[in-house]
ZAMARGU-4260 file (C-alpha; in steps of 0.2 Angstrom, whole numbers, plus 5000, padded with zeros to 4 digits):
<rodrens>
0) 5169/4857/4870 | 5187/4860/4875 | 5192/4866/4858 | 5178/4879/4858 | 5184/4885/4877
5) 5202/4886/4872 | 5198/4897/4856 | 5187/4908/4868 | 5201/4910/4881 | 5215/4913/4867
10) 5204/4927/4862 | 5203/4933/4877 | 5220/4935/4883 | 5225/4945/4867 | 5209/4956/4870
15) 5216/4960/4888 | 5232/4961/4886 | 5230/4976/4871 | 5217/4983/4885 | 5230/4984/4898
20) 5244/4988/4888 | 5236/5002/4880 | 5228/5010/4894 | 5245/5013/4901 | 5243/4998/4915
25) 5265/4997/4916 | 5265/5015/4919 | 5252/5018/4932 | 5253/5001/4942 | 5260/5001/4960
30) 5265/4983/4957 | 5282/4988/4950 | 5298/5000/4958 | 5306/5005/4942 | 5305/5003/4921
35) 5315/4986/4922 | 5301/4980/4932 | 5289/4988/4921 | 5298/4979/4906 | 5296/4964/4915
40) 5276/4967/4915 | 5279/4971/4895 | 5287/4953/4892 | 5276/4944/4903 | 5260/4951/4895
45) 5266/4952/4878 | 5274/4935/4877 | 5256/4928/4885 | 5247/4936/4871 | 5259/4932/4857
50) 5258/4913/4862 | 5239/4913/4864 | 5240/4920/4845 | 5251/4906/4841 | 5236/4894/4850
55) 5223/4903/4840 | 5234/4901/4823 | 5236/4880/4828 | 5218/4878/4830 | 5214/4886/4813
60) 5225/4875/4806 | 5237/4888/4802 | 5257/4886/4809 | 5265/4901/4800 | 5265/4908/4817
65) 5257/4894/4827 | 5266/4881/4839 | 5277/4873/4829 | 5286/4889/4823 | 5305/4893/4832
70) 5296/4909/4839 | 5282/4898/4849 | 5296/4889/4856 | 5307/4908/4861 | 5293/4914/4868
75) 5290/4898/4880 | 5307/4902/4886 | 5303/4922/4888 | 5286/4920/4898 | 5294/4910/4912
80) 5309/4922/4918 | 5297/4936/4914 | 5284/4928/4925 | 5296/4927/4940 | 5305/4944/4937
85) 5285/4950/4937 | 5281/4942/4954 | 5298/4949/4960 | 5290/4965/4957 | 5274/4963/4964
90) 5284/4958/4980 | 5296/4973/4977 | 5308/4962/4984 | 5322/4974/4977 | 5320/4993/4971
95) 5335/4990/4957 | 5340/4974/4948 | 5358/4969/4944 | 5361/4967/4926 | 5366/4948/4931
100) 5347/4945/4929 | 5347/4946/4912 | 5356/4928/4913 | 5337/4922/4915 | 5334/4925/4895
105) 5348/4915/4889 | 5337/4902/4886 | 5328/4911/4872 | 5344/4910/4864 | 5340/4891/4862
110) 5327/4892/4853 | 5332/4891/4834 | 5341/4873/4839 | 5327/4865/4847 | 5312/4853/4843
115) 5298/4859/4852 | 5292/4842/4858 | 5309/4846/4869 | 5310/4864/4871 | 5292/4863/4878
120) 5295/4850/4895 | 5314/4862/4895 | 5307/4876/4897 | 5293/4871/4909 | 5305/4862/4919
125) 5317/4881/4921 | 5299/4886/4926 | 5298/4875/4938 | 5313/4883/4947 | 5306/4900/4946
130) 5291/4895/4953 | 5299/4885/4969 | 5308/4901/4974 | 5294/4911/4972 | 5285/4900/4982
135) 5300/4901/4996 | 5297/4919/4995 | 5279/4920/4998 | 5279/4907/5012 | 5292/4917/5021
140) 5278/4931/5021 | 5265/4921/5029 | 5267/4929/5045 | 5262/4946/5039 | 5245/4934/5030
145) 5232/4946/5041 | 5238/4962/5034 | 5232/4954/5016 | 5223/4940/5018 | 5213/4942/5002
150) 5225/4945/4991 | 5237/4931/4996 | 5221/4920/4992 | 5221/4927/4975 | 5240/4926/4974
155) 5240/4907/4979 | 5227/4903/4967 | 5238/4912/4954 | 5253/4901/4959 | 5241/4885/4958
160) 5238/4889/4939 | 5254/4892/4936 | 5259/4876/4944 | 5246/4867/4934 | 5252/4874/4918
165) 5270/4866/4925 | 5263/4851/4926 | 5255/4849/4909 | 5271/4856/4901 | 5283/4844/4909
170) 5271/4829/4906 | 5267/4832/4887 | 5274/4816/4882 | 5260/4808/4891 | 5245/4816/4881
175) 5252/4823/4866 | 5254/4843/4860 | 5237/4846/4854 | 5230/4842/4872 | 5246/4853/4878
180) 5241/4868/4867 | 5219/4866/4873 | 5225/4866/4892 | 5239/4879/4891 | 5226/4891/4882
185) 5213/4889/4894 | 5224/4892/4908 | 5233/4908/4902 | 5215/4912/4900 | 5210/4909/4917
190) 5226/4916/4925 | 5223/4932/4916 | 5206/4934/4921 | 5211/4930/4939 | 5225/4942/4938
195) 5212/4956/4931 | 5201/4952/4943 | 5213/4954/4958 | 5220/4971/4952 | 5203/4977/4951
200) 5197/4970/4966 | 5214/4976/4977 | 5222/4990/4966 | 5231/4993/4984 | 5239/4975/4981
205) 5257/4983/4976 | 5259/4994/4992 | 5252/4980/5003 | 5263/4967/4998 | 5278/4981/5000
210) 5274/4984/5017 | 5273/4965/5022 | 5291/4963/5011 | 5298/4978/5023 | 5291/4971/5039
215) 5297/4951/5036 | 5314/4957/5028 | 5321/4973/5037 | 5334/4974/5049 | 5330/4988/5063
220) 5333/5006/5057 | 5328/5014/5076 | 5342/5010/5086 | 5347/5029/5085 | 5328/5036/5083
225) 5318/5044/5101 | 5304/5032/5096 | 5292/5039/5107 | 5294/5057/5103 | 5292/5053/5084
230) 5276/5042/5088 | 5269/5059/5096 | 5273/5068/5081 | 5266/5056/5070 | 5251/5056/5078
235) 5251/5076/5080 | 5252/5075/5061 | 5238/5064/5059 | 5228/5075/5070 | 5233/5088/5058
240) 5226/5078/5045 | 5242/5077/5034 | 5236/5063/5024 | 5222/5072/5015 | 5236/5077/5004
245) 5231/5062/4989 | 5251/5063/4985 | 5258/5060/5001 | 5272/5046/4998 | 5281/5036/5013
250) 5298/5048/5008 | 5287/5065/5010 | 5279/5060/5029 | 5296/5053/5033 | 5305/5069/5029
255) 5292/5079/5041 | 5299/5068/5054 | 5317/5069/5051 | 5318/5050/5048 | 5322/5040/5032
260) 5308/5031/5022 | 5314/5014/5031 | 5314/5021/5049 | 5297/5026/5047 | 5291/5012/5038
265) 5299/5001/5054 | 5292/5013/5065 | 5273/5011/5059 | 5276/4993/5059 | 5283/4990/5075
270) 5271/5004/5085 | 5255/5000/5074 | 5257/4982/5069 | 5252/4988/5050 | 5262/4995/5034
275) 5263/5012/5029 | 5249/5012/5017 | 5237/5005/5029 | 5241/5015/5043 | 5236/5030/5030
280) 5221/5021/5024 | 5214/5018/5042 | 5215/5038/5045 | 5208/5042/5028 | 5193/5030/5031
285) 5191/5038/5049 | 5191/5054/5043 | 5177/5049/5031 | 5166/5042/5041 | 5164/5058/5052
290) 5162/5068/5035 | 5150/5055/5029 | 5139/5059/5045 | 5142/5078/5047 | 5140/5084/5029
295) 5124/5072/5024 | 5121/5081/5009 | 5139/5078/5003 | 5143/5064/4990 | 5150/5049/4994
300) 5163/5054/4980 | 5168/5070/4986 | 5170/5065/5003 | 5181/5052/4998 | 5193/5063/4986
305) 5192/5076/5002 | 5199/5064/5011 | 5216/5059/5001 | 5207/5045/4990 | 5213/5047/4971
310) 5196/5038/4963 | 5180/5032/4968 | 5186/5012/4966 | 5203/5015/4980 | 5188/5025/4992
315) 5176/5010/4989 | 5189/4996/4991 | 5199/5003/5006 | 5182/5008/5016 | 5175/4989/5014
320) 5192/4984/5017 | 5192/4995/5036 | 5174/4996/5039 | 5168/4980/5033 | 5154/4990/5022
325) 5153/5002/5007 | 5152/5020/5011 | 5134/5023/5008 | 5127/5009/5018 | 5139/5015/5031
330) 5131/5033/5032 | 5110/5025/5030 | 5115/5013/5044 | 5125/5028/5056 | 5110/5039/5054
335) 5098/5027/5061 | 5108/5026/5076 | 5115/5008/5071 | 5134/5013/5074 | 5144/5026/5084
340) 5154/5039/5075 | 5174/5036/5077 | 5183/5046/5087
</rodrens>
């Protein structure tokens, strides 16, 4: 039973990673800020896929590229720092990484001289240190949980799976290597399935996390800014519906206000209690609500695109997040007089 589940999850993992990489996920994803962050993503996904391929080889009784090979040992040391740096990319704590961050991968060089029985607990011990640091970083965002509560639940479950994996890796001598392979295969598959679900359900999670990080860690940049004038001008731009430009970015909107991106981000956080991306989504959804009722013949998709959303999935996710309903149902309920049209 467990072996069948392990085979299933390992095969799913390999196929899922190939689909993500071939679909251009690392280029289109908003999870990362630059090419280094995309590199961490590729290393993590590729490392997990190769680990699962090695598990399949071992379960089939072939060890040429199985769990007893030196390549497998190197992958164990590769995945832990790649996961750490990937998660930092999700939180977008730094736009540019120091070259010294490459020191995280020095243990990979130890792979040719380590036995698997030693390498597994050692690699997961290092992973524990990374996990503790990430836990501290996420804990500091607890004050922003109202902004992306459901996403934090998903991230929390993902972290829980990682902790279970760490526990299995460190306690390897207690239950043997075969048990580790079965457990590790299943848990990697579950983690990838959860990650894909979170990305589909919350396609803008990177933007939300970035907003929360800015609000939590930023030092005030508004000391020399006339806040009342800036807020008034911002409201005017929203009345002019500049948000319908699907390419509108924080930097471009800040330029219209003669502010820096950091200043605009802090202004929206302090004055409206939300991050930039949430602020823009609220205005787009409010405009969509009005348009859904004012133009009953317009398709839901055309409404979403006309107010600035780039796809139907993004529109539906934002609309449901803010109103609690999907656009079509909202339109039918409003048409029957269930709710009021937003002002």
